[in-house]
Structures are given as structure tokens and as C-alpha cells.
N, C-alpha and C positions, 0 to 999 in steps of 0.2 A: 636543883628544882628551878624550873622555868618561871620567869615572871611575866612572860608574854601573855597578855589577856586573850582569852578564848571565849567564844559564845557557844552555848549548847542549849538547844531546845529540849525540854522535857515534857513532851505531850503525853497526857494520860487521858484515857476515856474510862469513866466510871460507869458501872451498872449497879445501882444501889450503893452499898458500902464497899463493894469490891472494885478493884481496878481490872477492867476487862482487857485493856491493852495499854501498854506503855513501853518505854525503851528497853527495859529488862526482858519483858516477854517477847518483844520483837527480836531481840538479840538471841534469845533462846530458840525461837522458831528458826532463825537463820542458822544457828549452830546445829540444830537437828538436821536441817537440809545438808549442811556441810559434812557432818559426821555420820549420819544415818542411824543415830541412836540417842536416847535421852541420857544414858550413862555417859557416853563420850561427849555429848554437848555440855552436860553439867561439868564434867572435868575440864573441858576447854574454857568454860566461863568461870571456873574456880568456885563452883557451888556444889552442895551435896546433891546426891541423886534424889533424896527425899524432897529437897527444896524445888528442884527442877520438876519432879513429878507433880508436886502441889501446884506449881505455876501452870503446867500443862492441863491439869484437871480443872483449874479455875477458868482457863481460857475455853476449854471444851464446854464447860457449863454456861459460860457467858454468851456464846454464839449459838445461832439456830442449829447448826450442825457442827461436829467436831472440827477443830483446826489441826489436830494431830490424831493419827490413827496408829494403834499399836496392836500387835499380835504376840501372843505368848511364845516363848522359845520352845523349841523341840529339838530334834536331832540336829537340825540345821540352824537353830537359833531363831529368835524372834525378829520382828521387824518393826520399825518405827518410820512413819512417813508423815510429812506435812501435807495435808489434804489440799485440793484446789482452793477451798475456802481459805485455808491458812496462808497459801501463797498470795491470794488476793488481799488478805489483811495486811501482809507484809508490804505488798506493792502500794496499797492505798496509804498506809502509814508513812512510808518513805516519801511518797508524793506530797503528803500534807507537810512533812518536814521541809521539803524543798520549796514549796509554795510559801510557807510561813517565813523561811529564811530570806527568800527573795523579796517578799513584801516588806519585811522589817529591816532590810539591809541599811537603809539610810539612817534610821533611828539607832540601830546597833552601832554603826560607825560613829555617830554623834555621841553616843553614850561612852564608847571606848575612848574617845578623845578627852572625856572628862576625868578619866582615871589618872591617878598620880603615877609617877615613874618608879 
């Protein structure tokens, strides 16, 4: 186990009592883009299909329009796509992370120096 300190931002945006977007939901959206399905994305992230579906459903309810679009399977199977809004959510979230890390770099380094060996 590594003892090298690391810094991770855990940015979450709530809508009421629900987390509209956070690191897990962004990872799920990215996995859906990479795999093309909720099932494969869930497997890739080590979560159940049901958990992934509930996260997608919560995100779709939180935003003005869906961030993930699905169609039921047929002879050729169904499809799952991250919508343009979903892609924008990912892009803006990752930009916020980059800006926050850059703005806090000095304080993070100072805090890391205070850690014991």
C-alpha cells in the first residue's frame, strides 16, 4: 500500500436532497461513452446494473433534458448514448476540477508538507 499522499477533489452538485452530479456519476457517463451500454459501464466500474440505472435515472431527472438516452433492445439490441447535454456536463465538470486544482495548488502543497512521513 502506497503511503505517498494524494489529493482528490470530490465536487458534488446537489439538487434538493439528491446529488445531481458528482465524481461517480461523471465516471458512469464516461464509461457509458467508452462501452456503449449501461450494463458494460456498470461492469467496468464494478457496480450492479441496477445501481448504474438508478444513477442514470437520477441524472436524467436532475437536468432539464436527459443526459443519457436509451432505446429498448430488439433483434439488433438496444442502444445507450450520452446526449450532447451529458457530454457538456462531463466537459464542464472536468473543467471545474482542473480550475479548482490549479487555484488550490499552493495550499494543497503547503498542506501536503504538513503531513508526517
